[in-house]
N, C-alpha and C positions, 0 to 999 in steps of 0.2 A: 491556690487551687482554682483560680479563675482563669479561663482559657481565652479571654478577650484579648484582642490585639491592642496593645497600648502604645507601641512606637515602632517606627521603621527606621533602621539605622544602617548607614552605608558608609564604610571606611574606605576611602580612596588613597591608594599610594600615588602620590604626585612626584615623588623623586625617591631614589633609593633609601633615603633615611628620613622621609617626610610623609606625613599623612594628613588628609583633610577629612573631617568628620561631618557627615550630613545626618541629621536627625529630624524626623517628623513625629510629633507626639499628639495623641488625642487629648482632649480636655480632661482635666481632673486626675492626671497621673500625679501621684505623691511626689513632692520635690525631693524627698529623701531618696526615692528610688532613682530619680534622674541624677542626683549628686553621685550616688554609688556607681552609676554607668560612667559618668565623666571621669571619676577617679580611676575606674578600671582601665579606661582608654589611656589615661596618663601613665598607668603602670606599664603599658606597652613600650614606653620609652626605655625603661630599664631592661625589660625582658627581650626585646627585639632589636635593641639598638637604635631605635627611632629617636632622632634628635629634634624634630620639629613636629608639633601637632597644632593645626589650626582649624578653625571653623567660623562660619558666618552666622550671625544672628541679627534678625531684624531689629532696627533701633527701637522701634515701638513696642517690642516684646520684652517688657521689663521683667516678667516672670522668668523667661529663659536666661536673660542676662544675669539676673540674680542667682539662678541655679548654677550657671557656668562659673561665675565668680566664687561661689561657695565651694566649688570643686577645685578651685585654683587655676582657673583660666582667666586671663586679663586681656582687656582691650589694648591693642597694640597701635592704635592711631590710624589704621588703614580703613577707609570707607569706600563703599561701592554703591552706585545707584543702579538697580537692576529690577526691572518689572514695574507694573502699575497695579494699584488696587484703588478702586472707588475714584478713579481719575487722578490719583496722586502717586508720584514716584515712590518706590520702595527703597529705603536707605538700609544698607546692610553694614554692620560693623564687624571687622575681623577680630577674633579672640585667639590667643595663643596660650598653650599650656606653659606654666611656669613651675 
């Protein structure tokens, strides 16, 4: 019954059978709610014939990495350096639904 904005989610079709998930979350969103969201995205694979679901998570965001892994997303070894925060480069890890 709370009408506060908790997250902004953008699902981008990057190929006919592939999507990339973008999510920005406010602090203190229950991890269980995020896991349910990620699982629902994974269910798109079966419903819509999607064969690949990927997303990028900041390396230092251990909470979001743990949440994605709890929902069945795994790091696939692809890394990207994009952006700067506090004069340090931002390192992103690609995760893929399994």
